[in-house]
Jmol script that loads the backbone (N, CA, C; Angstrom):
load data "model"
ATOM      1  N   MET A   1      50.478  51.184  85.441  1.00  0.00           N
ATOM      2  CA  MET A   1      50.261  51.928  84.232  1.00  0.00           C
ATOM      3  C   MET A   1      51.450  51.701  83.297  1.00  0.00           C
ATOM      4  N   ARG A   2      51.136  51.466  82.035  1.00  0.00           N
ATOM      5  CA  ARG A   2      52.160  51.161  81.049  1.00  0.00           C
ATOM      6  C   ARG A   2      52.717  52.450  80.441  1.00  0.00           C
ATOM      7  N   SER A   3      54.003  52.576  80.352  1.00  0.00           N
ATOM      8  CA  SER A   3      54.594  53.758  79.725  1.00  0.00           C
ATOM      9  C   SER A   3      54.770  53.496  78.229  1.00  0.00           C
ATOM     10  N   ILE A   4      54.522  54.525  77.457  1.00  0.00           N
ATOM     11  CA  ILE A   4      54.640  54.405  76.012  1.00  0.00           C
ATOM     12  C   ILE A   4      55.987  54.991  75.605  1.00  0.00           C
ATOM     13  N   GLU A   5      56.735  54.208  74.873  1.00  0.00           N
ATOM     14  CA  GLU A   5      58.038  54.662  74.393  1.00  0.00           C
ATOM     15  C   GLU A   5      57.849  55.528  73.151  1.00  0.00           C
ATOM     16  N   ILE A   6      58.271  56.755  73.221  1.00  0.00           N
ATOM     17  CA  ILE A   6      58.155  57.661  72.081  1.00  0.00           C
ATOM     18  C   ILE A   6      59.220  57.337  71.038  1.00  0.00           C
ATOM     19  N   SER A   7      60.321  56.775  71.451  1.00  0.00           N
ATOM     20  CA  SER A   7      61.422  56.532  70.527  1.00  0.00           C
ATOM     21  C   SER A   7      61.223  55.293  69.663  1.00  0.00           C
ATOM     22  N   LEU A   8      60.138  54.549  69.839  1.00  0.00           N
ATOM     23  CA  LEU A   8      59.935  53.337  69.055  1.00  0.00           C
ATOM     24  C   LEU A   8      59.964  53.572  67.545  1.00  0.00           C
ATOM     25  N   PRO A   9      59.303  54.578  67.012  1.00  0.00           N
ATOM     26  CA  PRO A   9      59.374  54.774  65.560  1.00  0.00           C
ATOM     27  C   PRO A   9      60.767  55.140  65.062  1.00  0.00           C
ATOM     28  N   PHE A  10      61.599  55.660  65.953  1.00  0.00           N
ATOM     29  CA  PHE A  10      62.921  56.122  65.547  1.00  0.00           C
ATOM     30  C   PHE A  10      64.016  55.085  65.781  1.00  0.00           C
ATOM     31  N   ASP A  11      63.660  53.906  66.308  1.00  0.00           N
ATOM     32  CA  ASP A  11      64.677  52.891  66.600  1.00  0.00           C
ATOM     33  C   ASP A  11      65.425  52.460  65.340  1.00  0.00           C
ATOM     34  N   GLY A  12      64.712  52.256  64.242  1.00  0.00           N
ATOM     35  CA  GLY A  12      65.369  51.848  63.004  1.00  0.00           C
ATOM     36  C   GLY A  12      66.306  52.910  62.491  1.00  0.00           C
ATOM     37  N   LEU A  13      65.886  54.172  62.602  1.00  0.00           N
ATOM     38  CA  LEU A  13      66.715  55.288  62.159  1.00  0.00           C
ATOM     39  C   LEU A  13      67.966  55.413  63.024  1.00  0.00           C
ATOM     40  N   VAL A  14      67.788  55.230  64.317  1.00  0.00           N
ATOM     41  CA  VAL A  14      68.920  55.314  65.245  1.00  0.00           C
ATOM     42  C   VAL A  14      69.913  54.197  64.961  1.00  0.00           C
ATOM     43  N   ARG A  15      69.406  52.993  64.719  1.00  0.00           N
ATOM     44  CA  ARG A  15      70.307  51.871  64.410  1.00  0.00           C
ATOM     45  C   ARG A  15      71.045  52.101  63.097  1.00  0.00           C
ATOM     46  N   MET A  16      70.360  52.689  62.131  1.00  0.00           N
ATOM     47  CA  MET A  16      71.009  52.944  60.849  1.00  0.00           C
ATOM     48  C   MET A  16      72.135  53.965  61.014  1.00  0.00           C
ATOM     49  N   PHE A  17      71.882  55.046  61.750  1.00  0.00           N
ATOM     50  CA  PHE A  17      72.923  56.047  61.972  1.00  0.00           C
ATOM     51  C   PHE A  17      74.047  55.513  62.841  1.00  0.00           C
ATOM     52  N   ALA A  18      73.734  54.613  63.745  1.00  0.00           N
ATOM     53  CA  ALA A  18      74.776  54.039  64.598  1.00  0.00           C
ATOM     54  C   ALA A  18      75.731  53.176  63.784  1.00  0.00           C
ATOM     55  N   SER A  19      75.260  52.631  62.671  1.00  0.00           N
ATOM     56  CA  SER A  19      76.133  51.786  61.850  1.00  0.00           C
ATOM     57  C   SER A  19      77.111  52.618  61.020  1.00  0.00           C
ATOM     58  N   PHE A  20      76.871  53.915  60.861  1.00  0.00           N
ATOM     59  CA  PHE A  20      77.781  54.775  60.111  1.00  0.00           C
ATOM     60  C   PHE A  20      78.991  55.135  60.959  1.00  0.00           C
ATOM     61  N   SER A  21      80.090  55.447  60.294  1.00  0.00           N
ATOM     62  CA  SER A  21      81.272  55.885  61.029  1.00  0.00           C
ATOM     63  C   SER A  21      81.073  57.330  61.491  1.00  0.00           C
ATOM     64  N   VAL A  22      81.915  57.740  62.397  1.00  0.00           N
ATOM     65  CA  VAL A  22      81.823  59.103  62.921  1.00  0.00           C
ATOM     66  C   VAL A  22      82.076  60.109  61.797  1.00  0.00           C
ATOM     67  N   ARG A  23      83.009  59.820  60.930  1.00  0.00           N
ATOM     68  CA  ARG A  23      83.321  60.710  59.816  1.00  0.00           C
ATOM     69  C   ARG A  23      82.106  60.873  58.901  1.00  0.00           C
ATOM     70  N   THR A  24      81.401  59.789  58.618  1.00  0.00           N
ATOM     71  CA  THR A  24      80.220  59.846  57.765  1.00  0.00           C
ATOM     72  C   THR A  24      79.120  60.656  58.421  1.00  0.00           C
ATOM     73  N   ARG A  25      78.946  60.472  59.727  1.00  0.00           N
ATOM     74  CA  ARG A  25      77.926  61.255  60.440  1.00  0.00           C
ATOM     75  C   ARG A  25      78.245  62.737  60.403  1.00  0.00           C
ATOM     76  N   ILE A  26      79.510  63.096  60.566  1.00  0.00           N
ATOM     77  CA  ILE A  26      79.909  64.501  60.524  1.00  0.00           C
ATOM     78  C   ILE A  26      79.650  65.080  59.138  1.00  0.00           C
ATOM     79  N   VAL A  27      79.972  64.328  58.107  1.00  0.00           N
ATOM     80  CA  VAL A  27      79.740  64.794  56.738  1.00  0.00           C
ATOM     81  C   VAL A  27      78.249  64.996  56.493  1.00  0.00           C
ATOM     82  N   VAL A  28      77.422  64.052  56.943  1.00  0.00           N
ATOM     83  CA  VAL A  28      75.969  64.175  56.769  1.00  0.00           C
ATOM     84  C   VAL A  28      75.448  65.401  57.512  1.00  0.00           C
ATOM     85  N   LEU A  29      75.884  65.589  58.751  1.00  0.00           N
ATOM     86  CA  LEU A  29      75.434  66.751  59.525  1.00  0.00           C
ATOM     87  C   LEU A  29      75.934  68.061  58.926  1.00  0.00           C
ATOM     88  N   THR A  30      77.065  68.041  58.252  1.00  0.00           N
ATOM     89  CA  THR A  30      77.589  69.233  57.598  1.00  0.00           C
ATOM     90  C   THR A  30      76.808  69.546  56.323  1.00  0.00           C
ATOM     91  N   LEU A  31      76.377  68.514  55.610  1.00  0.00           N
ATOM     92  CA  LEU A  31      75.682  68.729  54.344  1.00  0.00           C
ATOM     93  C   LEU A  31      74.227  69.175  54.516  1.00  0.00           C
ATOM     94  N   ILE A  32      73.639  68.935  55.666  1.00  0.00           N
ATOM     95  CA  ILE A  32      72.236  69.332  55.882  1.00  0.00           C
ATOM     96  C   ILE A  32      72.056  70.846  55.749  1.00  0.00           C
ATOM     97  N   PRO A  33      72.845  71.688  56.423  1.00  0.00           N
ATOM     98  CA  PRO A  33      72.675  73.144  56.230  1.00  0.00           C
ATOM     99  C   PRO A  33      73.025  73.597  54.816  1.00  0.00           C
ATOM    100  N   VAL A  34      73.999  72.942  54.185  1.00  0.00           N
ATOM    101  CA  VAL A  34      74.362  73.303  52.820  1.00  0.00           C
ATOM    102  C   VAL A  34      73.171  73.067  51.899  1.00  0.00           C
ATOM    103  N   ALA A  35      72.502  71.940  52.055  1.00  0.00           N
ATOM    104  CA  ALA A  35      71.319  71.649  51.249  1.00  0.00           C
ATOM    105  C   ALA A  35      70.223  72.686  51.521  1.00  0.00           C
ATOM    106  N   GLY A  36      70.088  73.109  52.762  1.00  0.00           N
ATOM    107  CA  GLY A  36      69.109  74.139  53.105  1.00  0.00           C
ATOM    108  C   GLY A  36      69.427  75.469  52.433  1.00  0.00           C
ATOM    109  N   PHE A  37      70.712  75.847  52.429  1.00  0.00           N
ATOM    110  CA  PHE A  37      71.103  77.096  51.772  1.00  0.00           C
ATOM    111  C   PHE A  37      70.872  77.021  50.263  1.00  0.00           C
ATOM    112  N   VAL A  38      71.144  75.871  49.673  1.00  0.00           N
ATOM    113  CA  VAL A  38      70.911  75.711  48.235  1.00  0.00           C
ATOM    114  C   VAL A  38      69.420  75.832  47.925  1.00  0.00           C
ATOM    115  N   ALA A  39      68.588  75.172  48.732  1.00  0.00           N
ATOM    116  CA  ALA A  39      67.140  75.253  48.527  1.00  0.00           C
ATOM    117  C   ALA A  39      66.653  76.693  48.703  1.00  0.00           C
ATOM    118  N   ASN A  40      67.177  77.392  49.698  1.00  0.00           N
ATOM    119  CA  ASN A  40      66.806  78.783  49.930  1.00  0.00           C
ATOM    120  C   ASN A  40      67.232  79.659  48.757  1.00  0.00           C
ATOM    121  N   GLY A  41      68.420  79.434  48.224  1.00  0.00           N
ATOM    122  CA  GLY A  41      68.900  80.199  47.080  1.00  0.00           C
ATOM    123  C   GLY A  41      68.053  79.962  45.841  1.00  0.00           C
ATOM    124  N   LEU A  42      67.671  78.712  45.597  1.00  0.00           N
ATOM    125  CA  LEU A  42      66.819  78.416  44.442  1.00  0.00           C
ATOM    126  C   LEU A  42      65.450  79.076  44.585  1.00  0.00           C
ATOM    127  N   THR A  43      64.905  79.043  45.782  1.00  0.00           N
ATOM    128  CA  THR A  43      63.618  79.683  46.023  1.00  0.00           C
ATOM    129  C   THR A  43      63.719  81.196  45.836  1.00  0.00           C
ATOM    130  N   PHE A  44      64.791  81.784  46.329  1.00  0.00           N
ATOM    131  CA  PHE A  44      64.993  83.224  46.174  1.00  0.00           C
ATOM    132  C   PHE A  44      65.097  83.594  44.697  1.00  0.00           C
ATOM    133  N   THR A  45      65.860  82.811  43.933  1.00  0.00           N
ATOM    134  CA  THR A  45      66.034  83.094  42.511  1.00  0.00           C
ATOM    135  C   THR A  45      64.713  82.988  41.764  1.00  0.00           C
ATOM    136  N   ALA A  46      63.938  81.960  42.067  1.00  0.00           N
ATOM    137  CA  ALA A  46      62.628  81.807  41.420  1.00  0.00           C
ATOM    138  C   ALA A  46      61.706  82.966  41.792  1.00  0.00           C
ATOM    139  N   GLY A  47      61.715  83.364  43.049  1.00  0.00           N
ATOM    140  CA  GLY A  47      60.890  84.486  43.503  1.00  0.00           C
ATOM    141  C   GLY A  47      61.313  85.790  42.868  1.00  0.00           C
ATOM    142  N   GLU A  48      62.616  85.959  42.692  1.00  0.00           N
ATOM    143  CA  GLU A  48      63.123  87.181  42.066  1.00  0.00           C
ATOM    144  C   GLU A  48      62.652  87.274  40.611  1.00  0.00           C
ATOM    145  N   GLY A  49      62.630  86.149  39.921  1.00  0.00           N
ATOM    146  CA  GLY A  49      62.121  86.130  38.552  1.00  0.00           C
ATOM    147  C   GLY A  49      60.645  86.474  38.491  1.00  0.00           C
ATOM    148  N   ASP A  50      59.876  85.947  39.453  1.00  0.00           N
ATOM    149  CA  ASP A  50      58.444  86.263  39.506  1.00  0.00           C
ATOM    150  C   ASP A  50      58.210  87.748  39.753  1.00  0.00           C
ATOM    151  N   VAL A  51      59.002  88.337  40.634  1.00  0.00           N
ATOM    152  CA  VAL A  51      58.864  89.768  40.917  1.00  0.00           C
ATOM    153  C   VAL A  51      59.221  90.586  39.684  1.00  0.00           C
ATOM    154  N   GLY A  52      60.258  90.183  38.968  1.00  0.00           N
ATOM    155  CA  GLY A  52      60.636  90.883  37.742  1.00  0.00           C
ATOM    156  C   GLY A  52      59.532  90.837  36.693  1.00  0.00           C
ATOM    157  N   ARG A  53      58.919  89.659  36.541  1.00  0.00           N
ATOM    158  CA  ARG A  53      57.809  89.546  35.590  1.00  0.00           C
ATOM    159  C   ARG A  53      56.620  90.379  36.036  1.00  0.00           C
ATOM    160  N   ALA A  54      56.379  90.457  37.338  1.00  0.00           N
ATOM    161  CA  ALA A  54      55.271  91.271  37.840  1.00  0.00           C
ATOM    162  C   ALA A  54      55.509  92.751  37.533  1.00  0.00           C
ATOM    163  N   PHE A  55      56.735  93.227  37.722  1.00  0.00           N
ATOM    164  CA  PHE A  55      57.038  94.621  37.394  1.00  0.00           C
ATOM    165  C   PHE A  55      56.888  94.874  35.900  1.00  0.00           C
ATOM    166  N   GLY A  56      57.273  93.898  35.076  1.00  0.00           N
ATOM    167  CA  GLY A  56      57.082  94.031  33.631  1.00  0.00           C
ATOM    168  C   GLY A  56      55.615  94.133  33.271  1.00  0.00           C
ATOM    169  N   THR A  57      54.784  93.341  33.935  1.00  0.00           N
ATOM    170  CA  THR A  57      53.346  93.388  33.687  1.00  0.00           C
ATOM    171  C   THR A  57      52.771  94.741  34.085  1.00  0.00           C
ATOM    172  N   VAL A  58      53.217  95.284  35.204  1.00  0.00           N
ATOM    173  CA  VAL A  58      52.739  96.595  35.652  1.00  0.00           C
ATOM    174  C   VAL A  58      53.161  97.672  34.661  1.00  0.00           C
ATOM    175  N   THR A  59      54.372  97.609  34.175  1.00  0.00           N
ATOM    176  CA  THR A  59      54.850  98.589  33.197  1.00  0.00           C
ATOM    177  C   THR A  59      54.014  98.513  31.918  1.00  0.00           C
ATOM    178  N   HIS A  60      53.755  97.296  31.457  1.00  0.00           N
ATOM    179  CA  HIS A  60      52.940  97.115  30.254  1.00  0.00           C
ATOM    180  C   HIS A  60      51.517  97.631  30.484  1.00  0.00           C
ATOM    181  N   SER A  61      50.954  97.343  31.640  1.00  0.00           N
ATOM    182  CA  SER A  61      49.602  97.810  31.955  1.00  0.00           C
ATOM    183  C   SER A  61      49.531  99.323  32.030  1.00  0.00           C
ATOM    184  N   THR A  62      50.560  99.947  32.578  1.00  0.00           N
ATOM    185  CA  THR A  62      50.607 101.408  32.651  1.00  0.00           C
ATOM    186  C   THR A  62      50.653 102.018  31.255  1.00  0.00           C
ATOM    187  N   ALA A  63      51.466 101.429  30.387  1.00  0.00           N
ATOM    188  CA  ALA A  63      51.548 101.936  29.005  1.00  0.00           C
ATOM    189  C   ALA A  63      50.207 101.765  28.303  1.00  0.00           C
ATOM    190  N   LEU A  64      49.559 100.645  28.522  1.00  0.00           N
ATOM    191  CA  LEU A  64      48.258 100.410  27.912  1.00  0.00           C
ATOM    192  C   LEU A  64      47.215 101.388  28.446  1.00  0.00           C
ATOM    193  N   ALA A  65      47.225 101.669  29.734  1.00  0.00           N
ATOM    194  CA  ALA A  65      46.287 102.634  30.319  1.00  0.00           C
ATOM    195  C   ALA A  65      46.537 104.033  29.764  1.00  0.00           C
ATOM    196  N   ASP A  66      47.802 104.405  29.602  1.00  0.00           N
ATOM    197  CA  ASP A  66      48.122 105.718  29.020  1.00  0.00           C
ATOM    198  C   ASP A  66      47.617 105.817  27.585  1.00  0.00           C
ATOM    199  N   ALA A  67      47.823 104.766  26.794  1.00  0.00           N
ATOM    200  CA  ALA A  67      47.356 104.771  25.406  1.00  0.00           C
ATOM    201  C   ALA A  67      45.835 104.846  25.358  1.00  0.00           C
ATOM    202  N   SER A  68      45.167 104.145  26.271  1.00  0.00           N
ATOM    203  CA  SER A  68      43.707 104.181  26.312  1.00  0.00           C
ATOM    204  C   SER A  68      43.203 105.574  26.671  1.00  0.00           C
ATOM    205  N   ARG A  69      43.867 106.215  27.620  1.00  0.00           N
ATOM    206  CA  ARG A  69      43.471 107.566  28.020  1.00  0.00           C
ATOM    207  C   ARG A  69      43.688 108.553  26.875  1.00  0.00           C
ATOM    208  N   ASP A  70      44.813 108.414  26.163  1.00  0.00           N
ATOM    209  CA  ASP A  70      45.071 109.285  25.014  1.00  0.00           C
ATOM    210  C   ASP A  70      44.031 109.074  23.920  1.00  0.00           C
ATOM    211  N   PHE A  71      43.665 107.831  23.658  1.00  0.00           N
ATOM    212  CA  PHE A  71      42.661 107.528  22.640  1.00  0.00           C
ATOM    213  C   PHE A  71      41.305 108.120  23.025  1.00  0.00           C
ATOM    214  N   LYS A  72      40.942 107.977  24.289  1.00  0.00           N
ATOM    215  CA  LYS A  72      39.667 108.527  24.762  1.00  0.00           C
ATOM    216  C   LYS A  72      39.656 110.047  24.607  1.00  0.00           C
ATOM    217  N   SER A  73      40.766 110.681  24.927  1.00  0.00           N
ATOM    218  CA  SER A  73      40.868 112.134  24.789  1.00  0.00           C
ATOM    219  C   SER A  73      40.762 112.550  23.326  1.00  0.00           C
ATOM    220  N   ALA A  74      41.397 111.799  22.425  1.00  0.00           N
ATOM    221  CA  ALA A  74      41.340 112.117  20.996  1.00  0.00           C
ATOM    222  C   ALA A  74      39.922 111.945  20.455  1.00  0.00           C
ATOM    223  N   VAL A  75      39.218 110.900  20.887  1.00  0.00           N
ATOM    224  CA  VAL A  75      37.830 110.685  20.439  1.00  0.00           C
ATOM    225  C   VAL A  75      36.946 111.819  20.939  1.00  0.00           C
ATOM    226  N   ALA A  76      37.116 112.239  22.172  1.00  0.00           N
ATOM    227  CA  ALA A  76      36.326 113.343  22.723  1.00  0.00           C
ATOM    228  C   ALA A  76      36.622 114.638  21.968  1.00  0.00           C
ATOM    229  N   SER A  77      37.882 114.853  21.628  1.00  0.00           N
ATOM    230  CA  SER A  77      38.248 116.051  20.871  1.00  0.00           C
ATOM    231  C   SER A  77      37.608 116.037  19.482  1.00  0.00           C
ATOM    232  N   MET A  78      37.605 114.875  18.824  1.00  0.00           N
ATOM    233  CA  MET A  78      36.970 114.779  17.498  1.00  0.00           C
ATOM    234  C   MET A  78      35.467 115.006  17.586  1.00  0.00           C
ATOM    235  N   ARG A  79      34.841 114.523  18.636  1.00  0.00           N
ATOM    236  CA  ARG A  79      33.404 114.743  18.813  1.00  0.00           C
ATOM    237  C   ARG A  79      33.099 116.231  18.997  1.00  0.00           C
ATOM    238  N   ASN A  80      33.934 116.889  19.808  1.00  0.00           N
ATOM    239  CA  ASN A  80      33.733 118.325  20.025  1.00  0.00           C
ATOM    240  C   ASN A  80      33.905 119.111  18.723  1.00  0.00           C
ATOM    241  N   ARG A  81      34.884 118.768  17.926  1.00  0.00           N
ATOM    242  CA  ARG A  81      35.079 119.448  16.647  1.00  0.00           C
ATOM    243  C   ARG A  81      33.890 119.210  15.713  1.00  0.00           C
ATOM    244  N   GLN A  82      33.394 117.985  15.725  1.00  0.00           N
ATOM    245  CA  GLN A  82      32.257 117.658  14.879  1.00  0.00           C
ATOM    246  C   GLN A  82      31.021 118.462  15.308  1.00  0.00           C
ATOM    247  N   ARG A  83      30.821 118.613  16.598  1.00  0.00           N
ATOM    248  CA  ARG A  83      29.682 119.400  17.101  1.00  0.00           C
ATOM    249  C   ARG A  83      29.814 120.871  16.702  1.00  0.00           C
ATOM    250  N   LEU A  84      31.039 121.392  16.801  1.00  0.00           N
ATOM    251  CA  LEU A  84      31.245 122.794  16.445  1.00  0.00           C
ATOM    252  C   LEU A  84      31.043 123.013  14.959  1.00  0.00           C
ATOM    253  N   GLN A  85      31.383 122.062  14.115  1.00  0.00           N
ATOM    254  CA  GLN A  85      31.185 122.214  12.673  1.00  0.00           C
ATOM    255  C   GLN A  85      29.712 122.134  12.280  1.00  0.00           C
ATOM    256  N   ARG A  86      28.926 121.374  13.016  1.00  0.00           N
ATOM    257  CA  ARG A  86      27.493 121.234  12.707  1.00  0.00           C
ATOM    258  C   ARG A  86      26.680 122.456  13.104  1.00  0.00           C
ATOM    259  N   GLU A  87      27.127 123.153  14.134  1.00  0.00           N
ATOM    260  CA  GLU A  87      26.377 124.317  14.610  1.00  0.00           C
ATOM    261  C   GLU A  87      26.529 125.474  13.620  1.00  0.00           C
ATOM    262  N   PRO A  88      25.424 126.179  13.324  1.00  0.00           N
ATOM    263  CA  PRO A  88      25.482 127.315  12.375  1.00  0.00           C
ATOM    264  C   PRO A  88      26.139 128.545  12.951  1.00  0.00           C
TER     265      PRO A  88
END
end "model"
wireframe off; spacefill off
backbone 0.3
color backbone group
C-alpha cells in the first residue's frame, strides 16, 4: 500500500522559509500577531461606528414616532371639537 505524503503541497513553502535567516523568521513570527491585533482593532472600530449609527437611527425613529403620536392626538382633538360645535 502506498503512503500519501501530506507535506507535499507545503514543500515549496518549507524550502522558502528554510532559505531565510533565523532573525528574519523570528521577525516574521513576531509580526503575525501584530497584524492580527491591527486587523482586530480595525474591525472593532468599524463595528463601533456601525453601532453608533444604529443608535442614532433609533433616536431619530423615536423622535419621529413621538411627533406622529402628537399629531394623531391633535387631529383627534380637533375632530372632537368640531363634533361638539356641530351639535345643537
